[in-house]
N, CA, C and O of each residue as an XYZ file, in Angstrom:
892
protein
N       0.922     -1.160      0.064
C      -0.197     -0.012     -0.065
C       0.854      1.427     -0.038
O       1.879      1.476      0.643
N       0.522      2.185     -0.631
C       1.288      3.465     -0.878
C       0.543      4.572     -0.258
O      -0.672      4.494     -0.077
N       1.334      5.739      0.115
C       0.763      6.964      0.668
C      -0.377      7.504     -0.371
O      -0.156      7.686     -1.569
N      -1.521      7.713      0.219
C      -2.515      8.205     -0.758
C      -2.459      9.728     -0.994
O      -2.395     10.542     -0.074
N      -2.484     10.009     -2.158
C      -2.404     11.435     -2.650
C      -2.754     11.405     -4.179
O      -2.662     10.419     -4.910
N      -3.181     12.687     -4.540
C      -3.296     12.793     -6.090
C      -3.298     14.110     -6.605
O      -2.576     14.933     -6.041
N      -4.022     14.478     -7.635
C      -3.884     15.695     -8.191
C      -4.375     16.971     -7.448
O      -4.009     18.120     -7.697
N      -5.218     16.601     -6.545
C      -5.660     17.620     -5.793
C      -4.492     18.357     -4.962
O      -4.291     19.571     -5.009
N      -3.697     17.366     -4.136
C      -2.563     17.928     -3.393
C      -1.708     18.483     -4.336
O      -1.443     19.683     -4.276
N      -1.248     17.775     -5.188
C      -0.099     18.296     -6.187
C      -0.301     19.632     -6.913
O       0.559     20.508     -7.008
N      -1.608     19.682     -7.440
C      -1.928     21.102     -8.079
C      -2.009     22.196     -7.196
O      -1.660     23.313     -7.580
N      -2.462     21.987     -5.968
C      -2.359     22.935     -4.856
C      -0.874     23.387     -4.545
O      -0.566     24.577     -4.597
N      -0.012     22.445     -4.238
C       1.355     22.867     -4.041
C       2.070     23.524     -5.180
O       2.937     24.374     -4.975
N       1.701     23.124     -6.428
C       2.397     23.764     -7.484
C       1.824     25.295     -7.741
O       2.482     26.221     -8.214
N       0.569     25.338     -7.356
C       0.062     26.838     -7.491
C       0.786     27.618     -6.226
O       1.057     28.814     -6.328
N       1.034     26.989     -5.221
C       1.522     27.732     -3.964
C       2.997     28.019     -4.163
O       3.512     29.021     -3.667
N       3.654     27.176     -4.862
C       5.225     27.198     -4.795
C       5.781     26.840     -6.284
O       5.614     25.710     -6.743
N       6.366     27.735     -6.922
C       6.813     27.625     -8.212
C       7.933     26.619     -8.131
O       7.933     25.700     -8.949
N       8.814     26.696     -7.297
C       9.986     25.707     -7.310
C       9.685     24.344     -6.846
O      10.239     23.407     -7.421
N       8.811     24.107     -5.800
C       8.345     22.839     -5.567
C       7.639     22.307     -6.685
O       7.714     21.108     -6.955
N       6.932     23.140     -7.383
C       5.870     22.854     -8.444
C       6.856     22.112     -9.581
O       6.600     21.022    -10.093
N       7.929     22.858     -9.841
C       8.915     22.352    -10.892
C       9.377     20.765    -10.578
O       9.423     19.898    -11.451
N       9.683     20.571     -9.280
C      10.178     19.331     -8.771
C       9.050     18.392     -9.017
O       9.294     17.318     -9.565
N       7.785     18.713     -8.646
C       6.628     17.968     -8.787
C       6.423     17.587    -10.240
O       5.993     16.452    -10.446
N       6.635     18.263    -11.129
C       6.455     18.135    -12.443
C       7.462     17.355    -13.100
O       7.183     16.559    -13.997
N       8.752     17.581    -12.633
C       9.826     16.776    -12.991
C       9.835     15.249    -12.528
O      10.281     14.354    -13.246
N       9.311     15.044    -11.286
C       9.296     13.587    -10.930
C       7.995     12.876    -10.939
O       7.884     11.669    -10.722
N       6.951     13.740    -11.219
C       5.636     13.002    -11.242
C       5.128     12.329    -10.012
O       5.515     12.738     -8.917
N       4.306     11.345    -10.097
C       3.651     10.877     -8.931
C       4.833      9.987     -8.129
O       5.549      9.240     -8.795
N       4.988     10.081     -6.860
C       5.927      9.270     -5.992
C       5.246      8.304     -5.281
O       4.314      8.749     -4.611
N       5.440      7.079     -5.225
C       5.075      5.997     -4.394
C       5.845      5.790     -3.256
O       7.051      5.566     -3.362
N       5.228      5.845     -2.068
C       5.989      5.545     -0.899
C       5.126      4.587     -0.108
O       3.923      4.827     -0.008
N       5.658      3.518      0.460
C       5.109      2.409      1.169
C       4.519      3.033      2.475
O       5.099      3.963      3.037
N       3.336      2.492      2.953
C       2.897      2.589      4.349
C       2.445      1.433      4.901
O       2.144      0.467      4.199
N       2.346      1.428      6.378
C       1.740      0.321      6.945
C       0.946      0.846      7.917
O       1.387      1.482      8.875
N      -0.433      0.567      7.681
C      -1.519      1.122      8.472
C      -1.802      0.499      9.883
O      -2.687      0.915     10.630
N      -1.049     -0.431     10.140
C      -1.139     -1.053     11.489
C      -0.235     -0.347     12.316
O       0.984     -0.351     12.146
N      -0.960      0.390     13.404
C       0.021      1.282     14.176
C       0.692      0.382     15.202
O       1.768      0.827     15.601
N       0.345     -0.669     15.674
C       1.213     -1.431     16.565
C       2.487     -1.942     15.916
O       3.565     -1.718     16.466
N       2.416     -2.656     14.709
C       3.627     -3.065     14.163
C       4.330     -1.803     13.577
O       5.557     -1.886     13.521
N       3.802     -0.735     13.165
C       4.653      0.380     12.781
C       5.482      0.859     13.984
O       6.684      1.056     13.811
N       4.915      1.064     15.211
C       5.709      1.347     16.369
C       6.853      0.390     16.624
O       7.980      0.821     16.867
N       6.595     -0.828     16.575
C       7.706     -1.873     16.946
C       8.634     -1.913     15.821
O       9.822     -2.153     16.035
N       8.141     -1.672     14.484
C       9.250     -1.465     13.564
C      10.028     -0.276     13.564
O      11.113     -0.229     12.984
N       9.482      0.804     14.252
C      10.303      2.064     14.263
C      11.414      1.905     15.495
O      12.563      2.338     15.402
N      10.967      1.317     16.489
C      11.984      0.980     17.466
C      13.116      0.051     17.062
O      14.272      0.246     17.437
N      12.788     -0.866     16.363
C      13.991     -1.945     15.913
C      14.649     -1.087     14.810
O      15.799     -1.430     14.537
N      14.218     -0.186     14.219
C      14.904      0.433     12.870
C      15.940      1.549     13.576
O      16.944      1.919     12.968
N      15.641      2.001     14.781
C      16.649      3.040     15.199
C      18.257      2.663     15.136
O      18.676      1.688     15.761
N      19.025      3.395     14.438
C      20.452      3.422     14.548
C      21.025      2.051     13.986
O      22.096      1.576     14.364
N      20.175      1.459     13.022
C      20.863      0.199     12.394
C      20.527      0.537     10.671
O      19.738      1.397     10.276
N      21.149     -0.158     10.015
C      21.088     -0.151      8.456
C      19.857     -0.661      7.992
O      19.156     -1.360      8.723
N      19.546     -0.380      6.872
C      18.250     -1.079      6.235
C      18.394     -2.582      6.270
O      17.541     -3.349      6.716
N      19.633     -2.946      5.722
C      19.866     -4.423      5.837
C      19.771     -5.173      7.078
O      19.290     -6.305      7.123
N      20.234     -4.539      8.099
C      20.175     -5.068      9.558
C      18.637     -5.084      9.991
O      18.125     -6.009     10.622
N      18.056     -4.081      9.621
C      16.717     -4.108     10.136
C      15.877     -5.141      9.389
O      15.017     -5.789      9.986
N      16.117     -5.297      8.097
C      15.256     -6.380      7.403
C      15.600     -7.823      8.012
O      14.747     -8.709      8.058
N      16.932     -7.999      8.485
C      17.384     -9.154      9.018
C      16.597     -9.447     10.486
O      16.082    -10.539     10.723
N      16.581     -8.470     11.308
C      15.850     -8.518     12.562
C      14.529     -8.860     12.412
O      14.015     -9.785     13.040
N      13.792     -7.988     11.408
C      12.462     -8.020     11.490
C      12.025     -9.567     10.818
O      10.995    -10.141     11.170
N      12.796    -10.026      9.994
C      12.533    -11.292      9.466
C      12.623    -12.398     10.474
O      11.877    -13.376     10.518
N      13.652    -12.124     11.305
C      13.657    -13.127     12.657
C      12.476    -13.149     13.481
O      11.955    -14.160     13.951
N      12.038    -11.788     13.642
C      10.846    -11.582     14.529
C       9.563    -12.221     13.890
O       8.759    -12.820     14.604
N       9.383    -12.091     12.579
C       8.371    -12.653     12.003
C       8.363    -14.137     12.058
O       7.326    -14.780     12.223
N       9.569    -14.681     11.913
C       9.779    -16.196     11.943
C       9.530    -16.704     13.350
O       8.962    -17.786     13.504
N       9.924    -15.984     14.372
C       9.786    -16.484     15.922
C       8.404    -16.322     16.073
O       7.817    -17.363     16.369
N       7.622    -15.186     15.942
C       6.329    -14.913     16.585
C       5.157    -15.185     15.439
O       3.990    -15.360     15.789
N       5.517    -15.206     14.185
C       4.443    -15.524     13.158
C       3.726    -14.238     12.809
O       3.488    -13.999     11.626
N       3.386    -13.442     13.709
C       2.808    -11.974     13.486
C       3.347    -11.127     14.657
O       3.679    -11.586     15.750
N       3.388     -9.938     14.318
C       3.729     -8.827     15.394
C       2.520     -8.280     16.089
O       1.984     -7.224     15.753
N       2.153     -8.970     16.978
C       1.064     -8.315     17.992
C       1.378     -8.302     19.245
O       2.402     -8.873     19.623
N       0.519     -7.621     20.144
C       0.774     -7.239     21.508
C       0.754     -8.457     22.380
O       1.591     -8.582     23.274
N      -0.191     -9.384     22.151
C      -0.187    -10.658     22.751
C       1.026    -11.426     22.889
O       1.519    -11.778     23.961
N       1.526    -11.690     21.607
C       2.700    -12.522     21.456
C       3.934    -11.808     22.141
O       4.675    -12.419     22.912
N       4.105    -10.507     21.820
C       5.249     -9.751     22.314
C       5.301     -9.440     23.812
O       6.366     -9.332     24.419
N       4.034     -9.293     24.407
C       3.944     -9.221     25.990
C       4.181    -10.455     26.539
O       4.652    -10.465     27.676
N       3.951    -11.553     25.963
C       4.151    -12.747     26.538
C       5.495    -13.296     26.492
O       5.864    -14.239     27.191
N       6.125    -12.757     25.753
C       7.841    -13.078     25.466
C       8.686    -12.508     26.365
O       8.436    -11.346     26.688
N       9.767    -13.133     26.917
C      10.727    -12.551     27.747
C      11.538    -11.465     27.063
O      11.797    -11.638     25.872
N      11.944    -10.431     27.634
C      12.859     -9.328     27.023
C      13.923    -10.121     26.356
O      14.231     -9.999     25.170
N      14.451    -10.926     27.185
C      15.889    -11.614     26.507
C      15.423    -12.445     25.268
O      16.235    -12.587     24.354
N      14.317    -12.944     25.173
C      13.921    -13.737     24.058
C      13.795    -12.710     22.848
O      14.247    -13.069     21.761
N      13.234    -11.507     22.965
C      13.090    -10.562     21.890
C      14.556    -10.096     21.635
O      14.903     -9.943     20.464
N      15.489     -9.847     22.697
C      16.766     -9.285     22.349
C      17.478    -10.311     21.584
O      18.208     -9.950     20.661
N      17.341    -11.586     21.878
C      18.126    -12.541     21.029
C      18.034    -12.533     19.530
O      18.934    -13.027     18.851
N      16.966    -11.985     19.000
C      16.586    -11.841     17.763
C      17.528    -10.850     16.867
O      17.515    -10.779     15.638
N      18.387    -10.065     17.809
C      19.321     -9.296     17.209
C      19.174     -7.824     17.255
O      19.375     -7.042     16.326
N      18.716     -7.493     18.725
C      18.740     -6.038     19.021
C      19.183     -5.822     20.299
O      19.325     -6.772     21.070
N      19.463     -4.489     20.680
C      19.852     -4.133     22.061
C      18.744     -4.557     23.002
O      17.598     -4.766     22.602
N      19.150     -4.687     24.363
C      18.353     -5.190     25.493
C      17.433     -3.904     25.783
O      16.331     -4.072     26.306
N      17.899     -2.589     25.435
C      16.911     -1.535     25.620
C      15.777     -1.516     24.685
O      14.601     -1.357     25.010
N      16.229     -1.692     23.502
C      15.165     -1.938     22.317
C      14.137     -2.987     22.959
O      12.976     -2.648     23.188
N      14.542     -4.088     23.198
C      13.729     -5.328     23.454
C      12.901     -4.926     24.871
O      11.845     -5.504     25.130
N      13.375     -4.041     25.642
C      12.551     -3.502     26.949
C      11.352     -2.622     26.317
O      10.174     -2.763     26.643
N      11.808     -1.730     25.400
C      10.876     -0.641     24.917
C       9.800     -1.525     24.257
O       8.630     -1.333     24.591
N      10.089     -2.466     23.358
C       9.166     -3.260     22.720
C       7.977     -4.028     23.578
O       6.757     -3.975     23.421
N       8.746     -4.742     24.513
C       7.800     -5.450     25.411
C       7.058     -4.604     26.329
O       5.987     -5.027     26.767
N       7.572     -3.248     26.741
C       6.823     -2.262     27.523
C       5.645     -1.932     26.691
O       4.518     -1.989     27.184
N       5.845     -1.574     25.405
C       4.754     -0.941     24.471
C       3.792     -2.211     24.354
O       2.586     -1.995     24.476
N       4.193     -3.409     24.146
C       3.145     -4.444     23.920
C       2.221     -4.828     25.277
O       1.100     -5.335     25.218
N       2.891     -4.499     26.428
C       2.196     -4.817     27.657
C       1.171     -3.704     27.853
O       0.076     -3.935     28.367
N       1.565     -2.424     27.412
C       0.725     -1.261     27.644
C      -0.587     -1.442     26.635
O      -1.706     -1.060     26.978
N      -0.336     -2.027     25.439
C      -1.294     -2.255     24.588
C      -2.284     -3.448     24.935
O      -3.509     -3.396     24.822
N      -1.561     -4.499     25.365
C      -2.465     -5.721     25.967
C      -3.255     -5.382     27.100
O      -4.340     -5.943     27.251
N      -2.810     -4.450     27.999
C      -3.562     -4.030     29.362
C      -4.583     -2.956     29.080
O      -5.492     -2.699     29.869
N      -4.397     -2.306     27.871
C      -5.380     -1.288     27.663
C      -4.873     -0.002     28.164
O      -5.611      0.983     28.170
N      -3.563      0.057     28.619
C      -3.073      1.391     29.061
C      -2.944      2.291     28.001
O      -3.238      3.474     28.175
N      -2.435      1.772     26.640
C      -2.324      2.421     25.450
C      -3.254      1.865     24.396
O      -3.061      0.706     24.028
N      -4.292      2.602     23.846
C      -4.996      2.078     22.824
C      -4.520      2.529     21.465
O      -4.628      3.747     21.322
N      -4.018      1.879     20.419
C      -3.742      2.428     19.222
C      -4.710      3.046     18.369
O      -4.410      4.011     17.667
N      -5.923      2.514     18.391
C      -7.051      2.945     17.671
C      -7.540      4.185     18.113
O      -8.184      4.881     17.328
N      -7.292      4.610     19.427
C      -7.610      5.848     19.848
C      -6.952      7.027     19.298
O      -7.451      8.143     19.150
N      -5.512      6.558     18.949
C      -4.579      7.604     18.440
C      -5.226      8.097     16.922
O      -5.023      9.240     16.511
N      -5.866      7.299     16.301
C      -6.399      7.739     14.933
C      -7.438      8.734     15.086
O      -7.712      9.447     14.121
N      -8.112      8.878     16.302
C      -9.097      9.985     16.402
C      -8.506     11.148     16.956
O      -9.259     12.110     17.104
N      -7.198     11.280     17.331
C      -6.577     12.513     17.889
C      -6.097     13.529     16.856
O      -5.896     13.093     15.723
N      -5.903     14.721     17.075
C      -5.217     15.723     16.308
C      -3.766     15.440     16.018
O      -3.175     14.629     16.730
N      -3.225     15.971     15.151
C      -1.828     15.559     15.001
C      -1.048     15.755     16.131
O      -0.235     14.898     16.477
N      -1.248     17.074     16.912
C      -0.496     17.291     18.033
C      -0.733     16.404     19.037
O       0.261     15.964     19.614
N      -2.024     15.960     19.456
C      -2.358     15.114     20.363
C      -1.557     13.714     20.182
O      -0.889     13.112     21.023
N      -1.812     13.395     18.896
C      -1.168     12.001     18.584
C       0.253     12.101     18.781
O       0.828     11.173     19.350
N       0.964     13.219     18.339
C       2.464     13.124     18.447
C       2.907     13.047     20.202
O       3.882     12.458     20.667
N       2.032     13.706     20.837
C       2.183     13.625     22.256
C       2.066     12.331     22.894
O       2.865     11.890     23.721
N       0.996     11.728     22.455
C       0.715     10.353     22.833
C       1.773      9.231     22.480
O       2.172      8.364     23.259
N       2.160      9.411     21.140
C       3.239      8.493     20.774
C       4.538      8.616     21.372
O       5.280      7.698     21.724
N       4.767     10.090     21.463
C       6.360     10.398     21.885
C       6.512     10.095     23.470
O       7.599     10.172     24.041
N       5.196      9.712     24.177
C       5.314      9.469     25.445
C       5.518      8.117     25.672
O       5.580      7.749     26.845
N       5.649      7.207     24.670
C       6.051      5.698     24.707
C       7.646      5.802     24.864
O       8.334      6.721     24.421
N       8.077      4.746     25.540
C       9.586      4.579     25.675
C      10.111      4.107     24.292
O       9.670      3.159     23.643
N      11.066      4.883     23.979
C      11.870      4.659     22.691
C      11.293      5.451     21.461
O      11.799      5.270     20.354
N      10.397      6.199     21.604
C       9.597      6.886     20.522
C       9.660      8.442     20.818
O       9.069      8.934     21.779
N      10.351      9.119     20.001
C      10.708     10.649     20.205
C       9.539     11.227     19.351
O       8.583     10.593     18.904
N       9.820     12.634     19.206
C       8.932     13.445     18.488
C       9.154     13.017     16.882
O       8.191     12.695     16.187
N      10.172     13.039     16.499
C      10.475     12.633     14.965
C       9.995     11.340     14.693
O       9.416     11.148     13.624
N      10.154     10.393     15.526
C       9.493      9.051     15.133
C       8.205      9.195     15.050
O       7.636      8.724     14.065
N       7.451      9.882     16.072
C       5.956      9.992     16.064
C       5.510     10.641     14.845
O       4.516     10.204     14.264
N       6.195     11.711     14.373
C       5.717     12.378     13.353
C       5.911     11.271     12.092
O       4.972     11.187     11.301
N       6.788     10.642     11.934
C       6.973      9.663     10.770
C       5.875      8.588     10.987
O       5.513      7.963      9.990
N       5.361      8.333     12.078
C       4.381      7.331     12.308
C       3.044      7.902     11.690
O       2.306      7.224     10.977
N       2.791      9.306     12.059
C       1.682      9.992     11.621
C       1.708     10.005     10.055
O       0.640      9.896      9.453
N       2.715     10.115      9.472
C       2.749     10.145      8.032
C       2.672      8.730      7.285
O       1.791      8.505      6.455
N       3.594      7.846      7.612
C       3.688      6.490      7.025
C       2.876      5.547      7.525
O       2.839      4.492      6.891
N       2.001      5.670      8.801
C       1.218      4.790      9.175
C      -0.402      5.396      9.116
O      -1.317      4.885      8.471
N      -0.477      6.487      9.876
C      -1.863      7.047      9.852
C      -2.176      7.927      8.565
O      -3.294      8.397      8.355
N      -1.183      8.090      7.797
C      -1.467      8.899      6.485
C      -1.999     10.352      6.712
O      -2.824     10.887      5.971
N      -1.409     10.965      7.873
C      -2.022     12.497      8.059
C      -1.438     13.265      6.783
O      -0.338     12.995      6.301
N      -2.152     14.087      6.373
C      -1.828     15.001      5.218
C      -0.913     16.038      5.275
O      -0.386     16.500      4.262
N      -0.642     16.521      6.646
C       0.170     17.888      6.746
C       1.231     17.608      7.751
O       1.206     18.193      8.834
N       2.199     16.713      7.446
C       3.316     16.401      8.355
C       4.600     16.828      7.471
O       4.919     16.283      6.414
N       5.307     17.945      8.119
C       6.607     18.177      7.711
C       7.586     18.567      8.843
O       7.548     19.650      9.427
N       8.459     17.580      9.089
C       9.355     17.647     10.297
C      10.461     18.409     10.242
O      11.285     18.257      9.339
N      10.592     19.261     11.148
C      11.786     20.160     11.334
C      13.024     19.319     11.659
O      14.124     19.630     11.201
N      12.842     18.240     12.462
C      13.912     17.506     12.953
C      14.294     16.573     11.973
O      15.213     15.842     12.345
N      13.781     16.324     10.584
C      14.290     15.618      9.706
C      15.296     15.985      8.876
O      15.080     16.916      8.100
N      16.529     15.356      8.878
C      17.753     15.843      8.034
C      17.197     15.967      6.607
O      17.391     17.012      5.987
N      16.522     14.962      6.067
C      16.251     14.947      4.656
C      15.225     16.140      4.086
O      15.224     16.617      2.952
N      14.398     16.461      5.151
C      13.455     17.576      4.783
C      14.400     18.923      4.662
O      14.388     19.692      3.701
N      15.104     19.026      5.674
C      15.820     20.235      5.778
C      16.917     20.345      4.638
O      17.207     21.433      4.140
N      17.459     19.246      4.288
C      18.378     19.040      3.036
C      17.655     19.626      1.805
O      18.047     20.544      1.084
N      16.433     18.852      1.705
C      15.666     19.001      0.483
C      15.232     20.471      0.364
O      15.201     20.996     -0.749
N      14.899     21.145      1.460
C      14.577     22.676      1.570
C      15.833     23.512      1.008
O      15.665     24.423      0.198
N      17.008     23.170      1.453
C      18.242     23.826      1.170
C      18.331     23.610     -0.232
O      18.548     24.654     -0.846
N      18.224     22.509     -0.994
C      18.554     22.300     -2.414
C      17.541     22.821     -3.289
O      17.879     23.298     -4.372
N      16.215     22.779     -2.907
C      15.308     23.243     -3.858
C      15.274     24.812     -3.748
O      14.952     25.440     -4.757
N      15.564     25.444     -2.669
C      15.547     26.885     -2.440
C      16.946     27.436     -2.376
O      17.064     28.637     -2.131
N      18.000     26.716     -2.563
C      19.291     27.229     -2.546
C      19.683     28.039     -1.378
O      20.372     29.051     -1.509
N      19.239     27.594     -0.182
C      19.552     28.109      1.248
C      20.812     27.480      1.682
O      21.080     26.372      1.219
N      21.668     28.078      2.564
C      22.845     27.635      3.105
C      22.538     26.832      4.307
O      23.178     25.840      4.655
N      21.357     27.405      5.010
C      20.955     27.012      6.148
C      19.460     26.980      6.180
O      18.873     27.757      5.427
N      18.718     26.129      7.003
C      17.139     26.432      7.246
C      17.030     26.398      8.842
O      17.133     25.353      9.485
N      16.825     27.576      9.374
C      16.489     27.460     10.664
C      15.054     27.294     10.985
O      14.280     27.082     10.051
N      14.568     27.371     12.310
C      13.189     27.177     12.576
C      12.167     28.074     11.876
O      11.153     27.683     11.297
N      12.639     29.501     12.036
C      11.889     30.398     11.359
C      11.500     30.252      9.970
O      10.332     30.364      9.600
N      12.591     29.973      9.110
C      12.529     29.802      7.654
C      11.774     28.406      7.321
O      10.988     28.259      6.384
N      12.112     27.509      8.158
C      11.222     26.165      8.016
C       9.767     26.324      8.304
O       8.962     25.569      7.760
N       9.351     27.330      9.188
C       7.933     27.545      9.382
C       7.373     28.268      8.366
O       6.160     28.112      8.227
N       8.002     29.117      7.517
C       7.473     29.807      6.308
C       7.152     28.772      5.443
O       6.083     28.813      4.833
N       7.991     27.774      5.292
C       7.585     26.624      4.081
C       6.530     25.940      4.639
O       5.635     25.644      3.847
N       6.360     25.537      6.024
C       5.479     24.658      6.591
C       4.150     25.224      6.276
O       3.289     24.542      5.719
N       3.960     26.486      6.629
C       2.741     27.239      6.424
C       2.425     27.372      4.810
O       1.243     27.449      4.473
N       3.331     27.398      3.934
C       3.057     27.461      2.603
C       2.556     26.160      2.028
O       1.750     26.133      1.098
N       3.050     25.086      2.599
C       2.659     23.737      1.958
C       1.338     23.420      2.702
O       0.556     22.688      2.096
N       1.028     23.802      3.754
C      -0.107     23.262      4.586
C      -1.380     23.691      3.716
O      -1.436     24.786      3.158
N      -2.461     22.670      3.646
C      -2.611     21.539      4.496
C      -2.059     20.169      3.914
O      -2.632     19.117      4.197
N      -0.959     20.195      3.110
C      -0.382     19.161      2.320
C       0.979     18.984      2.452
O       1.722     18.681      1.518
N       1.359     19.187      3.719
C       2.899     19.252      4.111
C       3.473     17.730      3.854
O       4.652     17.507      3.579
N       2.499     16.755      3.980
C       3.008     15.393      3.808
C       3.482     15.209      2.373
O       4.614     14.773      2.164
N       2.756     15.487      1.495
C       3.090     15.281      0.044
C       4.454     16.248     -0.276
O       5.376     15.833     -0.979
N       4.442     17.512      0.306
C       5.739     18.216      0.023
C       6.784     17.452      0.523
O       7.828     17.421     -0.129
N       6.676     16.687      1.799
C       7.845     15.996      2.283
C       8.220     14.876      1.444
O       9.402     14.532      1.420
N       7.322     14.248      0.730
C       7.587     13.299     -0.177
C       8.522     13.793     -1.207
O       9.536     13.142     -1.459
N       8.273     14.819     -1.776
C       9.207     15.413     -2.777
C      10.578     16.131     -2.224
O      11.600     16.226     -2.905
N      10.464     16.537     -1.116
C      11.670     17.082     -0.550
C      12.621     15.937     -0.353
O      13.825     16.028     -0.591
N      11.951     14.718      0.149
C      12.941     13.546      0.404
C      13.501     13.181     -0.788
O      14.713     12.975     -0.856
N      12.747     13.068     -1.787
C      13.169     12.665     -3.197
C      14.437     13.600     -3.741
O      15.435     13.102     -4.263
N      14.272     14.849     -3.565
C      15.245     15.881     -3.824
C      16.666     15.432     -2.932
O      17.749     15.167     -3.454
N      16.450     15.423     -1.861
C      17.453     15.246     -0.893
C      18.326     13.916     -1.166
O      19.482     13.748     -0.777
N      17.560     13.018     -1.899
C      18.067     11.429     -2.148
C      18.784     11.649     -3.480
O      19.564     10.787     -3.883
N      18.561     12.749     -4.174
C      19.436     12.863     -5.547
C      18.546     12.715     -6.560
O      19.055     12.366     -7.625
N      17.233     12.895     -6.550
C      16.190     12.544     -7.744
C      16.414     13.619     -8.809
O      16.214     13.424    -10.008
N      16.893     14.894     -8.223
C      17.199     15.896     -9.308
C      18.469     16.394     -9.308
O      18.742     17.469     -8.774
N      19.380     15.605     -9.942
C      21.035     15.671     -9.913
C      21.327     17.197     -9.987
O      22.311     17.552     -9.338
N      20.679     18.118    -10.630
C      21.431     19.491    -10.802
C      21.155     20.249     -9.555
O      21.676     21.358     -9.438
N      20.322     19.737     -8.516
C      20.217     20.582     -7.305
C      21.082     20.099     -6.273
O      21.051     18.938     -5.865
N      21.834     20.967     -5.860
C      22.875     20.702     -4.966
C      22.649     21.380     -3.664
O      22.034     22.439     -3.547
N      23.292     20.568     -2.494
C      23.216     21.120     -1.214
C      24.259     22.291     -0.968
O      25.460     22.130     -1.183
N      23.746     23.425     -0.525
C      24.708     24.465     -0.177
C      25.086     24.689      1.272
O      25.600     25.721      1.705
N      24.797     23.685      1.928
C      24.946     23.849      3.395
C      26.467     23.876      3.637
O      27.269     23.295      2.906
N      26.805     24.613      4.745
C      28.276     24.747      4.994
C      28.707     23.325      5.696
O      27.853     22.672      6.295
N      29.908     22.925      5.609
C      30.333     21.654      6.185
C      30.005     21.640      7.652
O      30.240     22.520      8.480
N      29.374     20.387      7.830
C      29.122     20.153      9.322
C      27.820     20.980      9.877
O      27.568     20.955     11.082
N      27.053     21.667      9.019
C      25.957     22.405      9.487
C      24.725     21.519      9.582
O      23.901     21.861     10.431
N      24.465     20.467      8.875
C      23.490     19.735      8.801
C      23.279     18.844     10.129
O      24.087     17.936     10.324
N      22.266     19.049     11.025
C      22.141     18.405     12.158
C      20.502     18.178     12.176
O      19.696     19.001     11.740
N      20.166     16.899     12.765
C      18.643     16.539     12.882
C      18.552     15.134     13.369
O      19.547     14.418     13.486
N      17.411     14.776     13.633
C      17.172     13.479     14.274
C      17.281     12.299     13.243
O      17.694     11.198     13.608
N      16.908     12.544     11.971
C      17.042     11.320     11.194
C      16.473     11.900      9.780
O      16.266     13.079      9.495
N      16.287     10.797      9.016
C      15.641     10.973      7.763
C      14.772      9.663      7.251
O      15.142      8.496      7.376
N      13.648     10.066      6.703
C      12.930      9.090      6.085
C      12.867      8.857      4.635
O      11.946      8.215      4.131
N      13.942      9.428      3.878
C      14.193      9.368      2.633
C      14.180      8.187      1.871
O      13.966      8.113      0.661
N      14.473      7.068      2.821
C      14.541      5.852      2.178
C      13.264      4.944      2.348
O      12.576      5.215      3.331
N      12.879      4.004      1.619
C      11.676      3.409      1.774
C      11.709      2.324      2.757
O      12.747      1.741      3.072
N      10.432      2.041      3.283
C      10.467      0.974      4.513
C      10.806     -0.310      3.742
O      10.925     -1.378      4.343
């Protein structure tokens, strides 16, 4: 399944911003995979932290082989050591088991998050162990498919902004200008900024001073 958007969103962005519009025309429709199951998406996000895509695929495959499916009952019933033995740190295993227990006991209801505003959902998700604000924002985009997510903490987003608009740096004030411009379709703008940051438009270069790019991460690669 891919992130849902169409001509309504892209035509709006093209009308609001000439440079981003040129990128959209150049690249056409972008397909980005999503996982609409919030429980598995949270677990996947915890496993994925600070490891390569190859390592993530290996660990995730082991989890599926061991548990059959990734659900609260199976993971909450497993020992932390059993989860760790699949190829992750003890802390990650603790986070996963804690989350599974919260869901199994009803302390955390993934379905209730779907009814929350973006701000409420980010607060609820980032209150979980192992989930920060950036990860929560990525869950809103790539699981809940919220339409207006543009993350300041994302390296790829800020790199894409620098490249499209030829900025040397993008501070919070400048970022907010673009966030307001793209709203209510910031998520679609994010997809194109990630593509630019990944080299999809070769003539666009990053003008950042050496060592200036700092952030929480980047979702420029596919799941």
